Each structure stands twice: as structure tokens, then as C-alpha cells.
C-alpha positions in Angstrom: -29.4 72.2 -99.9 -29.4 73.6 -103.2 -28.4 71.3 -106.0 -26.4 72.4 -109.0 -25.5 70.3 -112.1 -22.3 71.5 -113.9 -22.1 70.1 -117.6 -18.6 70.0 -118.9 -17.1 70.3 -115.4 -13.6 68.8 -116.4 -12.6 71.7 -118.6 -10.7 75.1 -118.0 -13.8 77.1 -116.9 -15.7 74.0 -115.2 -13.0 73.2 -112.5 -13.1 76.6 -110.9 -17.0 76.9 -111.3 -17.4 73.7 -109.3 -15.1 74.8 -106.8 -16.9 78.4 -106.6 -20.2 76.9 -106.2 -19.1 74.1 -103.7 -17.6 77.0 -101.4 -20.8 78.9 -101.9 -22.8 76.0 -100.1 -24.2 74.4 -103.4 -24.5 70.5 -103.8 -22.9 70.0 -107.0 -22.7 67.2 -109.5 -19.7 67.9 -111.6 -20.6 66.1 -115.2 -18.1 65.4 -117.7 -17.4 62.9 -120.5 -14.5 61.3 -118.4 -15.9 61.5 -114.9 -12.9 63.9 -113.8 -12.2 64.9 -110.4 -10.3 67.8 -109.7 -7.9 67.9 -106.7 -9.4 71.3 -105.4 -13.2 70.0 -105.2 -14.4 68.9 -101.9 -15.0 65.3 -101.3 -18.8 65.6 -101.4 -18.9 66.7 -105.4 -20.2 64.1 -107.3 -18.5 63.2 -110.8 -20.6 61.1 -113.0 -19.8 60.6 -116.7 -21.9 62.3 -119.5 -22.3 62.2 -123.1 -23.6 66.0 -123.9 -25.1 64.4 -127.0 -27.1 61.7 -125.1 -30.7 63.1 -124.4 -31.7 60.4 -122.2 -28.4 60.5 -120.1 -28.8 64.1 -119.7 -32.3 63.7 -118.4 -31.2 61.1 -116.1 -28.8 63.5 -114.8 -31.2 66.1 -114.0 -33.4 63.6 -112.4 -36.4 64.9 -110.4 -34.8 68.3 -110.6 -32.2 70.5 -109.6 -32.1 74.2 -108.7 -29.2 75.2 -111.2 -27.5 73.8 -114.5 -24.3 75.3 -115.6 -23.6 74.3 -119.1 -20.2 75.2 -120.3 -20.1 73.0 -123.6 -23.3 74.0 -125.3 -23.6 75.0 -128.9 -26.4 75.5 -131.2 -30.2 75.1 -131.3 -30.1 71.6 -130.4 -28.4 71.8 -127.1 -30.5 74.8 -126.3 -33.6 72.8 -126.8 -32.2 70.0 -124.7 -32.1 72.4 -121.6 -35.4 74.0 -122.4 -37.1 70.5 -122.7 -36.0 69.7 -119.0 -37.4 73.4 -118.0 -39.9 71.9 -115.8 -37.0 70.2 -113.6 -34.5 72.9 -113.7 -34.9 76.2 -111.5 -32.3 78.4 -113.5 -29.3 78.0 -116.2 -25.9 79.6 -116.6 -24.7 79.0 -120.3 -21.3 80.1 -121.7 -21.2 81.7 -125.1 -18.5 83.9 -126.4 -17.6 87.7 -127.4 -16.9 86.0 -131.1 -20.8 86.4 -131.5 -20.3 90.2 -132.0 -20.5 91.9 -135.3 -19.4 95.3 -136.0 -22.7 96.5 -137.8 -21.2 96.1 -141.3 -21.2 92.4 -141.5 -17.6 91.8 -140.0 -16.8 89.9 -136.9 -14.5 87.0 -135.9 -15.4 84.8 -138.9 -14.3 87.5 -141.4 -10.9 88.6 -139.8 -9.1 86.5 -142.7 -10.9 88.0 -145.7 -10.2 91.2 -147.4 -11.4 94.0 -145.5 -12.6 91.6 -143.1 -11.3 93.1 -139.9 -14.1 94.1 -137.5 -14.0 97.6 -136.3 -15.8 97.2 -132.8 -16.9 100.1 -130.5 -14.8 100.4 -127.6 -15.9 99.1 -125.4 -18.5 96.6 -126.8 -21.6 96.5 -124.8 -23.9 93.5 -124.8 -26.4 95.3 -127.0 -24.0 95.4 -129.9 -25.3 93.6 -133.0 -24.5 89.7 -133.3 -23.8 87.5 -136.4 -26.8 85.6 -137.7 -27.7 82.6 -136.1 -27.0 79.3 -137.7 -24.8 76.0 -138.0 -22.0 77.3 -140.2 -19.6 78.4 -137.5 -18.6 78.4 -133.9 -19.8 82.0 -133.6 -23.2 81.5 -135.3 -23.9 78.4 -133.6 -23.4 80.4 -130.1 -25.7 83.1 -131.4 -28.4 80.2 -132.2 -27.9 78.8 -128.7 -28.3 82.2 -127.1 -31.5 83.2 -129.0 -33.2 79.8 -128.4 -32.6 79.9 -124.7 -33.7 83.5 -124.2 -36.9 82.9 -126.1 -37.6 80.4 -123.4 -37.1 82.9 -120.6 -40.4 82.5 -119.1 -39.9 78.7 -118.7 -36.2 78.6 -117.8 -34.4 81.7 -116.7 -30.8 81.8 -118.2 -27.9 83.9 -117.7 -25.7 83.8 -120.9 -22.2 84.7 -120.2 -19.7 86.1 -123.1 -16.0 85.6 -122.0 -13.2 86.6 -124.4 -9.7 85.0 -124.5 -10.2 82.6 -121.6 -6.9 81.9 -119.6 -5.8 79.7 -116.9 -4.6 76.0 -116.4 -6.5 73.1 -118.4 -7.0 75.2 -121.5 -7.0 73.5 -124.7 -6.0 76.8 -126.6 -3.5 78.4 -124.2 -2.5 81.4 -125.8 0.3 82.0 -123.2 2.1 79.2 -124.7 3.6 81.5 -127.3 5.6 83.1 -124.5 6.2 80.5 -122.1 7.6 78.1 -124.7 9.8 80.4 -126.3 11.6 81.4 -122.9 11.7 77.4 -122.1 13.5 77.3 -125.6 16.0 79.9 -124.8 14.6 82.4 -127.5 15.6 85.6 -125.8 14.4 87.9 -129.0 10.9 88.1 -130.2 9.0 90.2 -132.7 5.5 91.5 -132.1 3.3 92.8 -134.8 1.3 96.2 -134.4 4.1 97.5 -131.9 2.8 94.8 -129.2 -0.4 97.0 -128.7 -3.0 94.4 -129.7 -5.8 93.9 -127.2 -7.8 90.9 -127.2 -10.1 91.1 -124.2 -8.9 88.4 -121.6 -11.2 86.3 -119.4 -9.7 84.5 -116.3 -11.4 81.1 -115.7 -11.6 82.1 -112.0 -13.4 85.4 -112.9 -16.1 83.6 -115.1 -16.5 81.2 -112.3 -17.3 84.1 -109.9 -19.9 85.5 -112.5 -21.5 81.9 -112.6 -21.6 81.8 -108.7 -23.2 85.3 -108.7 -25.8 84.5 -111.5 -26.9 81.1 -109.5 -27.7 83.4 -106.7 -29.8 85.8 -108.8 -31.6 84.0 -111.3 -32.9 85.7 -114.6 -32.7 86.0 -118.2 -29.8 88.2 -119.4 -26.6 88.3 -121.4 -23.3 89.5 -119.7 -19.9 90.0 -121.0 -17.5 88.0 -118.9 -13.9 89.4 -119.0 -11.2 90.9 -116.9 -11.1 94.1 -115.4 -8.1 95.4 -117.4 -7.0 93.5 -120.4 -3.3 93.6 -121.3 -1.8 94.4 -124.7 0.3 91.6 -126.0 3.5 93.2 -125.1 2.4 93.3 -121.5 1.5 89.7 -121.6 5.0 88.9 -122.8 6.6 91.0 -120.2 4.4 89.5 -117.4 5.3 86.0 -118.4 8.9 86.9 -118.5 8.7 88.2 -114.8 6.9 85.0 -113.6 9.6 83.0 -115.4 12.5 85.1 -114.4 14.0 85.8 -117.8 14.9 88.9 -119.8 13.7 89.4 -123.6 14.4 91.7 -126.0 11.3 92.9 -128.0 11.3 94.0 -131.4 8.0 95.9 -132.3 6.5 96.1 -135.8 4.7 99.2 -137.0 2.4 97.1 -139.1 1.3 93.4 -139.4 3.3 90.3 -139.0 5.8 89.5 -141.7 4.4 86.0 -142.7 4.6 84.3 -139.2 7.1 86.6 -138.0 5.6 88.7 -135.3 2.2 87.1 -135.2 0.8 86.0 -131.8 -2.6 84.4 -130.8 -3.7 87.9 -129.8 -2.3 90.0 -132.7 -4.9 92.2 -134.4 -4.7 95.7 -135.5 -7.8 96.8 -133.9 -8.8 96.1 -130.2 -11.6 93.7 -128.9 -12.5 95.5 -125.6 -15.8 94.7 -123.7 -17.7 96.7 -121.3 -18.4 95.0 -117.8 -20.3 97.4 -116.3 -23.8 95.4 -116.8 -22.1 92.6 -114.8 -21.3 95.0 -112.0 -24.7 96.7 -112.2 -26.7 93.5 -112.1 -24.8 90.9 -110.1 -22.7 93.1 -108.1 -19.7 91.5 -109.9 -16.1 92.3 -108.7 -13.2 90.2 -110.4 -11.5 87.8 -108.0 -8.1 87.9 -109.9 -6.1 90.0 -112.2 -4.2 88.9 -115.4 -1.0 89.2 -113.8 -2.0 87.6 -110.6 -3.2 84.6 -112.4 -0.2 83.9 -114.3 2.1 82.0 -112.1 -0.5 78.9 -111.9 -1.0 79.1 -115.8 2.9 79.2 -116.4 3.4 76.4 -114.0 0.8 74.2 -115.7 2.3 74.8 -119.1 5.6 74.0 -118.1 4.4 70.5 -116.7 2.2 69.8 -119.9 5.4 70.5 -122.1 7.9 68.5 -120.1 9.0 65.4 -122.2 6.5 65.9 -125.2 6.2 68.1 -128.5 3.9 71.1 -128.1 1.6 69.9 -130.8 1.0 66.6 -128.9 0.4 68.6 -125.7 -2.1 71.0 -127.3 -3.5 69.7 -130.6 -6.1 72.4 -130.7 -3.9 75.2 -130.2 -1.6 73.6 -133.1 -4.3 73.4 -135.5 -5.5 77.0 -135.0 -1.9 78.2 -135.1 0.5 75.6 -137.0 3.4 78.2 -137.5 3.5 79.7 -133.7 7.0 78.7 -133.2 8.5 79.1 -136.8 11.9 79.9 -135.1 13.7 79.2 -138.7 11.5 81.9 -140.4 12.4 84.2 -137.3 16.0 83.5 -137.6 16.1 84.4 -141.4 14.3 87.7 -140.7 16.6 88.8 -138.2 19.6 88.0 -140.4 17.9 89.8 -143.3 17.4 92.8 -141.0 21.2 92.7 -140.0 22.2 93.0 -143.7 
């Protein structure tokens, strides 16, 4: 039986990845910091604890060898070299990167969005040969580029498929953008404001669709970079309407022609220009077909978010999201905006 080791198996992407590989006949070792076991995994899945920073522990986990390593938590040159240092014992690898590595060709990318004239103007759609930010240690994006380049340079020793997802969605997310609409509905907020007329598009990536790409890449080892996004990304207004439909509520939406008014109208997807990725390479090279659409994936996400919010403040439930978007639910500012609008 083919043996796969999944690093970071307890996270949002790791859970469906382990399930997909197990269904496909792999003997899976699902490693995570806490040794978590998901209820959807078969009994044969092994769940050891692993500190990703411990070289000796990672080497012991690989043991005499495995056919596949799936690394979902790798960043930077150091983690790449951990894997390439074990190349003689690993058949192939699949490593998750991010669409945030892309630059628009004029020095603008995800890292410059908050700067004057820093909004990237990407081609529509973005293909995998689009220029990236320089590698380095400064930011999430530069560390991901450094990771990618180090792994791809070792293609002769360790065939690696690098996957670049967009706005990942699904249960167990530390950064659940859908919370913006779910919490508002739970709080009884029946009016919302969306910047840029609700037309912002940040290409979504269902965790289950990423897992399917991992499964396909595992069966066709090679050195490649592939976008890992959904078939049809919804605009932010469509996301809100889809969440409303799942939750059975009706909401009035006010559309702003331009950007948010301070916090009013801002969402985790809001941007003036689209981030839309081309998925033809994954279809061409791996025969990829998405296993779920965005609307079809929403019910389980909404149900999970609702349970997580029960009895606790959203900042305690999702500290990563709260750090990224501290004013996500500034209802007082929104009420003042509506009051000023009436007068």
C-alpha cells in the first residue's frame, strides 16, 4: 500500500486532504501539533503529534521512507530544506503555497494593498507564469515564494507539486471570511453596506477542491506550480445572498459606488480590482474537476461557524480573523452612517 504523510493534518485543508487520500487507497499518517483525529477519517489513519520545527521529529516521522509527503504548513527556505534534506526517503511532495505570491509586474501585490497606489492590477485571469514577489523572510508572501523556489530547484531529487489557493473556505478555518455575513445574520442585522457595489472578487478555494487537487497530484508526481481555486468565484454580494439563503433570512443590501466609508462597507473580500485565477493548467495536467461549488459548500461552513460562535465572543473564537479585521463588526459606525444618510 502507498504511504502518505500529511503535515498539518488537523487544519482546514488537512482534514479533507487526509480523507481524500484515505478514500483513494493511501495508508495515511496524519501529523499535527495536537495529534488530532477528525471524525470523518477512517480508523486506519495514524495521528501522531509533530512539531513542524523539530528536524529530528520530522525525520523520524518519515522513517525509512514514504511515497508522498503533503505539507500544508510550510513557509520559507528552512522548511523547504527540511523536505529536500529527506529527498532520498520521499517519493514526491505536494506543498501548499498561496495566490498572494503574485505581483502585477509593477511591484504591486498583496503586501502593497494598503499603500498609496499599491493596489495590484492583475491580469484577468492570473496564470501560473505571472511574475511573483521576490523571495525573502519579510512577509507571508515573500516566504511562500522562497519556499516554492527552493523546492522547485530540487526537482531532480524531490518532484514537488506546488498549489496556490486563494480565499480558502470551509469548516475549521482560522480566518473564516464568511463570518462577516453569518454573525450579522445571527445578530439580527438586516441591513448591510457593501463597497464597490458588491462586485469585488477574491478567487475562492474550497478546502475540498484543494484536497482533490492533492489527491490527483499524488497520483501523478511531478514538479509543477498550479493555481488551486474554485470553478466560478462569486462576487461579495453573491456570497452574502448565498449565506442568507442557507440561513433563511432576508437582508437589505446598500451598495456603495466606491470604497468603504471607514469601516462601513468593508468586508474580507472587498477590493476595487479582481483577483481571479486561471484553472486550465490543473485541468490540463491533472484532469482536475472541482468536487464542490461555492454555494454547495456553504451549509457545512455556516453550521460550523454558528456552533463556534455559540456562547463566546467572536474575537475569542477566531483570534486570527480579529487581528486581521479588528473593526469587522463596527455596528455603531454603521448605525451612525445610516442615521446621517437619512438626514
